[in-house]
KEGUTI-368098 format. One record per residue (C-alpha): z, y, x; residue in three letters. Coordinates in Angstrom, 3 decimals. Layout:
[r [Z Y X] "ALA"],
...
END
This chain:
[r [18.950 -234.138 -1.158] "UNK"],
[r [15.569 -234.862 0.420] "UNK"],
[r [15.645 -237.657 2.953] "UNK"],
[r [12.968 -235.866 4.942] "UNK"],
[r [15.090 -232.798 5.537] "UNK"],
[r [18.734 -233.690 5.104] "UNK"],
[r [20.968 -235.960 7.212] "UNK"],
[r [22.011 -239.180 5.530] "UNK"],
[r [25.641 -239.907 4.826] "UNK"],
[r [26.183 -243.403 6.160] "UNK"],
[r [29.742 -244.304 5.418] "UNK"],
[r [32.251 -246.605 3.819] "UNK"],
[r [34.606 -245.572 1.051] "UNK"],
[r [37.072 -246.945 -1.456] "UNK"],
[r [37.835 -245.553 -4.898] "UNK"],
[r [41.211 -246.505 -6.385] "UNK"],
[r [43.396 -245.995 -9.450] "UNK"],
[r [47.120 -246.358 -10.113] "UNK"],
[r [47.739 -247.018 -13.837] "UNK"],
[r [51.465 -246.280 -13.541] "UNK"],
[r [51.257 -242.867 -11.878] "UNK"],
[r [47.868 -241.977 -13.380] "UNK"],
[r [46.311 -241.125 -10.039] "UNK"],
[r [42.657 -241.463 -9.074] "UNK"],
[r [41.594 -241.292 -5.452] "UNK"],
[r [38.999 -241.840 -2.769] "UNK"],
[r [39.315 -242.522 0.952] "UNK"],
[r [36.215 -242.329 3.136] "UNK"],
[r [35.086 -242.460 6.757] "UNK"],
[r [31.676 -241.822 8.306] "UNK"],
[r [29.672 -241.034 11.416] "UNK"],
[r [28.859 -237.748 9.754] "UNK"],
[r [30.312 -234.245 10.101] "UNK"],
[r [32.719 -233.215 7.323] "UNK"],
[r [32.270 -236.227 5.053] "UNK"],
[r [35.111 -235.010 2.825] "UNK"],
[r [32.905 -232.175 1.582] "UNK"],
[r [30.194 -234.586 0.423] "UNK"],
[r [31.425 -237.985 -0.785] "UNK"],
[r [34.646 -237.688 -2.872] "UNK"],
[r [34.783 -236.226 -6.377] "UNK"],
[r [37.552 -236.761 -8.912] "UNK"],
[r [39.258 -235.179 -11.904] "UNK"],
[r [42.618 -236.156 -13.389] "UNK"],
[r [42.401 -238.138 -16.640] "UNK"],
[r [38.611 -238.356 -16.241] "UNK"],
[r [37.880 -240.503 -13.215] "UNK"],
[r [36.269 -240.452 -9.781] "UNK"],
[r [32.877 -240.565 -8.088] "UNK"],
[r [31.947 -241.480 -4.511] "UNK"],
[r [28.377 -240.520 -3.580] "UNK"],
[r [26.890 -241.471 -0.203] "UNK"],
[r [23.750 -242.627 1.688] "UNK"],
[r [21.370 -239.630 1.547] "UNK"],
[r [24.089 -238.415 -0.792] "UNK"],
[r [23.084 -236.638 -3.963] "UNK"],
[r [26.126 -234.404 -4.321] "UNK"],
[r [25.119 -233.464 -7.869] "UNK"],
[r [26.235 -236.988 -8.837] "UNK"],
[r [29.849 -235.836 -8.369] "UNK"],
[r [30.084 -233.134 -11.039] "UNK"],
[r [27.433 -234.764 -13.245] "UNK"],
[r [29.192 -238.110 -13.115] "UNK"],
[r [32.553 -236.601 -14.021] "UNK"],
[r [30.968 -234.627 -16.847] "UNK"],
[r [29.412 -237.789 -18.302] "UNK"],
[r [32.713 -239.656 -18.023] "UNK"],
[r [34.488 -236.796 -19.811] "UNK"],
[r [31.923 -237.124 -22.601] "UNK"],
[r [32.972 -240.733 -23.083] "UNK"],
[r [30.219 -242.673 -21.361] "UNK"],
[r [31.161 -245.914 -19.591] "UNK"],
[r [30.768 -246.187 -15.795] "UNK"],
[r [27.748 -248.480 -16.285] "UNK"],
[r [25.975 -245.950 -18.508] "UNK"],
[r [26.854 -243.103 -16.137] "UNK"],
[r [25.195 -245.040 -13.308] "UNK"],
[r [22.096 -245.592 -15.422] "UNK"],
[r [21.836 -241.933 -16.394] "UNK"],
[r [22.281 -240.647 -12.835] "UNK"],
[r [19.752 -243.081 -11.394] "UNK"],
[r [17.189 -242.400 -14.125] "UNK"],
[r [17.012 -238.708 -13.182] "UNK"],
[r [16.740 -239.314 -9.400] "UNK"],
[r [13.333 -239.639 -7.747] "UNK"],
[r [14.972 -240.972 -4.567] "UNK"],
[r [17.228 -243.493 -6.216] "UNK"],
[r [16.309 -246.201 -3.697] "UNK"],
[r [18.144 -244.301 -0.959] "UNK"],
[r [21.326 -243.614 -2.930] "UNK"],
[r [24.643 -245.381 -2.950] "UNK"],
[r [27.466 -244.334 -5.248] "UNK"],
[r [30.376 -245.613 -7.297] "UNK"],
[r [31.865 -244.477 -10.610] "UNK"],
[r [35.419 -245.030 -11.900] "UNK"],
[r [36.578 -244.020 -15.376] "UNK"],
[r [39.991 -242.884 -16.626] "UNK"],
[r [41.150 -246.486 -17.072] "UNK"],
[r [40.114 -247.693 -13.625] "UNK"],
[r [36.930 -249.439 -14.753] "UNK"],
[r [34.140 -249.206 -12.198] "UNK"],
[r [30.397 -249.503 -11.725] "UNK"],
[r [28.224 -248.864 -8.698] "UNK"],
[r [24.737 -248.617 -7.327] "UNK"],
[r [23.202 -249.425 -3.948] "UNK"],
[r [19.514 -248.503 -3.698] "UNK"],
[r [17.014 -251.017 -2.389] "UNK"],
[r [16.094 -248.684 0.469] "UNK"],
[r [19.624 -248.171 1.838] "UNK"],
[r [19.950 -249.213 5.491] "UNK"],
[r [21.675 -252.522 6.281] "UNK"],
[r [24.331 -253.507 5.969] "UNK"],
[r [24.663 -251.893 2.558] "UNK"],
[r [26.495 -253.052 -0.521] "UNK"],
[r [29.616 -252.815 -2.617] "UNK"],
[r [32.356 -254.865 -4.205] "UNK"],
[r [34.608 -254.184 -7.174] "UNK"],
[r [38.272 -255.188 -7.205] "UNK"],
[r [41.300 -254.674 -9.407] "UNK"],
[r [41.465 -250.912 -10.073] "UNK"],
[r [39.208 -250.283 -7.088] "UNK"],
[r [35.664 -250.382 -5.792] "UNK"],
[r [34.467 -250.314 -2.180] "UNK"],
[r [31.030 -249.447 -0.893] "UNK"],
[r [29.286 -248.846 2.403] "UNK"],
[r [25.968 -248.570 4.172] "UNK"],
[r [24.770 -248.871 7.783] "UNK"],
[r [27.837 -251.051 8.347] "UNK"],
[r [28.320 -253.737 10.957] "UNK"],
[r [28.666 -256.284 8.130] "UNK"],
[r [29.955 -256.864 4.615] "UNK"],
[r [33.370 -257.678 6.107] "UNK"],
[r [34.290 -253.991 5.920] "UNK"],
[r [33.767 -253.770 2.156] "UNK"],
[r [35.619 -257.053 1.581] "UNK"],
[r [38.523 -255.887 3.738] "UNK"],
[r [38.722 -252.583 1.857] "UNK"],
[r [39.171 -254.340 -1.480] "UNK"],
[r [41.466 -257.103 -0.211] "UNK"],
[r [43.742 -254.617 1.554] "UNK"],
[r [43.952 -252.293 -1.436] "UNK"],
[r [44.865 -255.164 -3.756] "UNK"],
[r [47.469 -256.627 -1.398] "UNK"],
[r [49.168 -253.436 -0.159] "UNK"],
[r [52.268 -251.905 -1.732] "UNK"],
[r [53.035 -248.199 -1.806] "UNK"],
[r [51.566 -245.092 -3.372] "UNK"],
[r [47.884 -244.849 -4.192] "UNK"],
[r [47.322 -242.593 -1.183] "UNK"],
[r [49.089 -245.018 1.150] "UNK"],
[r [47.084 -247.976 -0.173] "UNK"],
[r [43.790 -246.099 0.193] "UNK"],
[r [44.598 -245.107 3.771] "UNK"],
[r [45.648 -248.632 4.693] "UNK"],
[r [42.434 -250.009 3.199] "UNK"],
[r [40.376 -247.473 5.150] "UNK"],
[r [42.154 -248.420 8.376] "UNK"],
[r [41.634 -252.138 7.851] "UNK"],
[r [38.015 -251.571 6.813] "UNK"],
[r [37.336 -249.873 10.122] "UNK"],
[r [39.064 -252.711 11.976] "UNK"],
[r [36.680 -255.142 10.253] "UNK"],
[r [33.664 -253.366 11.727] "UNK"],
[r [33.099 -250.102 9.929] "UNK"],
[r [30.085 -247.834 10.377] "UNK"],
[r [27.719 -249.393 12.935] "UNK"],
[r [26.980 -245.941 14.436] "UNK"],
[r [30.607 -245.089 15.192] "UNK"],
[r [33.207 -242.675 13.829] "UNK"],
[r [33.364 -238.934 13.240] "UNK"],
[r [35.057 -237.797 10.044] "UNK"],
[r [37.350 -239.060 7.291] "UNK"],
[r [38.934 -237.764 4.097] "UNK"],
[r [41.498 -238.553 1.420] "UNK"],
[r [41.164 -237.070 -2.059] "UNK"],
[r [43.694 -237.952 -4.791] "UNK"],
[r [44.089 -236.274 -8.174] "UNK"],
[r [46.884 -236.374 -10.741] "UNK"],
[r [47.561 -234.098 -13.694] "UNK"],
[r [49.521 -231.105 -12.317] "UNK"],
[r [49.810 -232.984 -9.027] "UNK"],
[r [48.612 -230.096 -6.857] "UNK"],
[r [50.757 -227.561 -5.031] "UNK"],
[r [53.042 -225.838 -7.519] "UNK"],
[r [51.616 -227.973 -10.324] "UNK"],
[r [48.741 -225.537 -10.866] "UNK"],
[r [45.903 -228.022 -10.426] "UNK"],
[r [45.272 -231.753 -10.069] "UNK"],
[r [44.536 -231.947 -6.307] "UNK"],
[r [47.487 -233.976 -5.073] "UNK"],
[r [45.820 -234.737 -1.741] "UNK"],
[r [42.702 -233.042 -0.420] "UNK"],
[r [42.885 -233.882 3.269] "UNK"],
[r [39.934 -233.797 5.636] "UNK"],
[r [39.261 -234.577 9.282] "UNK"],
[r [35.807 -233.125 9.889] "UNK"],
[r [35.175 -234.049 13.529] "UNK"],
[r [37.410 -236.337 15.592] "UNK"],
[r [37.002 -239.352 17.917] "UNK"],
[r [39.521 -241.320 15.840] "UNK"],
[r [39.309 -239.748 12.362] "UNK"],
[r [41.364 -242.318 10.436] "UNK"],
[r [44.283 -242.049 12.836] "UNK"],
[r [44.082 -238.266 12.630] "UNK"],
[r [43.873 -238.446 8.834] "UNK"],
[r [47.062 -240.512 8.791] "UNK"],
[r [48.784 -237.891 10.953] "UNK"],
[r [47.728 -235.104 8.594] "UNK"],
[r [48.845 -237.193 5.612] "UNK"],
[r [52.298 -237.636 7.165] "UNK"],
[r [52.522 -233.880 7.680] "UNK"],
[r [51.489 -233.288 4.080] "UNK"],
[r [54.185 -235.688 2.919] "UNK"],
[r [56.755 -233.876 5.042] "UNK"],
[r [55.814 -230.424 3.781] "UNK"],
[r [55.075 -231.036 0.128] "UNK"],
[r [57.014 -234.082 -1.061] "UNK"],
[r [60.418 -233.541 -2.603] "UNK"],
[r [63.352 -235.251 -0.829] "UNK"],
[r [65.265 -238.166 -2.275] "UNK"],
[r [68.784 -237.132 -3.263] "UNK"],
[r [70.332 -240.270 -1.779] "UNK"],
[r [68.865 -239.439 1.656] "UNK"],
[r [70.195 -235.874 1.923] "UNK"],
[r [72.729 -235.123 4.666] "UNK"],
[r [75.860 -233.059 4.069] "UNK"],
[r [75.941 -230.078 6.425] "UNK"],
[r [79.215 -230.696 8.232] "UNK"],
[r [80.393 -232.045 11.563] "UNK"],
[r [77.558 -233.134 13.868] "UNK"],
[r [74.880 -232.085 11.355] "UNK"],
[r [76.351 -228.574 11.094] "UNK"],
[r [76.484 -228.335 14.886] "UNK"],
[r [72.829 -229.328 15.311] "UNK"],
[r [71.654 -227.025 12.530] "UNK"],
[r [73.418 -224.027 14.044] "UNK"],
[r [72.157 -224.770 17.554] "UNK"],
[r [68.577 -224.905 16.290] "UNK"],
[r [68.969 -221.733 14.260] "UNK"],
[r [70.387 -219.972 17.304] "UNK"],
[r [67.430 -221.039 19.449] "UNK"],
[r [65.144 -219.780 16.683] "UNK"],
[r [67.051 -216.457 16.870] "UNK"],
[r [68.014 -216.726 13.212] "UNK"],
[r [71.759 -217.097 13.829] "UNK"],
[r [73.953 -215.217 16.312] "UNK"],
[r [77.315 -216.988 16.123] "UNK"],
[r [78.758 -220.468 15.629] "UNK"],
[r [80.844 -221.213 12.537] "UNK"],
[r [83.318 -223.961 11.609] "UNK"],
[r [81.805 -224.466 8.160] "UNK"],
[r [78.535 -224.108 6.276] "UNK"],
[r [79.025 -220.580 5.001] "UNK"],
[r [76.670 -218.052 3.415] "UNK"],
[r [75.531 -216.708 6.799] "UNK"],
[r [74.446 -220.139 8.033] "UNK"],
[r [72.855 -220.932 4.677] "UNK"],
[r [70.770 -217.755 4.676] "UNK"],
[r [69.645 -218.426 8.245] "UNK"],
[r [68.704 -222.012 7.375] "UNK"],
[r [66.818 -220.886 4.277] "UNK"],
[r [64.915 -218.348 6.354] "UNK"],
[r [63.885 -221.191 8.667] "UNK"],
[r [62.733 -223.360 5.751] "UNK"],
[r [60.649 -220.559 4.284] "UNK"],
[r [59.160 -219.620 7.671] "UNK"],
[r [58.116 -223.222 8.301] "UNK"],
[r [56.794 -223.731 4.728] "UNK"],
[r [59.372 -226.339 3.719] "UNK"],
[r [59.812 -224.736 0.295] "UNK"],
[r [59.668 -228.077 -1.548] "UNK"],
[r [62.497 -229.540 0.558] "UNK"],
[r [65.005 -226.678 0.397] "UNK"],
[r [68.459 -227.491 -1.066] "UNK"],
[r [70.777 -224.876 -2.579] "UNK"],
[r [73.733 -227.245 -2.119] "UNK"],
[r [75.416 -227.860 1.255] "UNK"],
[r [72.853 -230.507 2.141] "UNK"],
[r [69.794 -230.730 4.347] "UNK"],
[r [66.732 -232.932 4.237] "UNK"],
[r [66.908 -235.467 7.119] "UNK"],
[r [63.135 -235.339 7.694] "UNK"],
[r [63.153 -231.567 8.106] "UNK"],
[r [66.147 -231.844 10.428] "UNK"],
[r [64.232 -234.411 12.496] "UNK"],
[r [61.262 -232.032 12.591] "UNK"],
[r [63.521 -229.186 13.710] "UNK"],
[r [64.922 -231.314 16.527] "UNK"],
[r [61.457 -232.460 17.666] "UNK"],
[r [59.973 -229.006 18.161] "UNK"],
[r [59.137 -228.726 21.908] "UNK"],
[r [60.992 -225.454 22.357] "UNK"],
[r [64.002 -226.638 20.364] "UNK"],
[r [64.867 -230.051 21.787] "UNK"],
[r [68.349 -230.935 20.569] "UNK"],
[r [70.118 -234.094 21.703] "UNK"],
END
């Protein structure tokens, strides 16, 4: 990208790895439209690349290709920089399949600009209020429990609280890959969530992430509710308001089950459907929260 013609991507990001689940991911925020289409690149069992500051988006696919060929993150950085006439304006980070990292911040990047590596993570940013944001990203990631996605989001949130991009906020993204982690197991894109233009992009990204978890995560067996008594009553009332059920029944019979399944499929809760006489409590809560279907 030519710095004379293209807008710079001033941003802060964190690249992380979970050695137990074999997930690689990137969380990013910027005062830039649609940052999720520019900065994060990753491939399961290969690694991840975050490219920013007058971002050279070719570093994404090229970096992953070099990692797949067996080059270390340090060598990948060297090779990418060597071919770039505008290397002084670039900032990027490389993570390999084992969570090892290397990064580059060009001498011409606008202050504050820099990066810091941590345990299975690396954080980088430019045009930031101060280095506190990068330090907070790493510290939060290392100290937070939860899934890789949850840790990345928490780090992003705390990084913003430490100062963030000195120009403000506009977009944010979360990109996590895992072998067969995508919808239906057909690809590795476990999370590819983007907020392209919003006054509070991290908060909005968290909201979208919670929706993604609701729609696409499988329920825990120990949390399922048996459809009887009060649960049966609420389910039928909702289905009646949705015009999927005409009568009220004393038990969870085939008619109620077919109506409930129709609701699940209509609302895209395929991953949370149960063939047994049980219902996911999170879907039931969603059903009860719908404005037109308030059930006490």
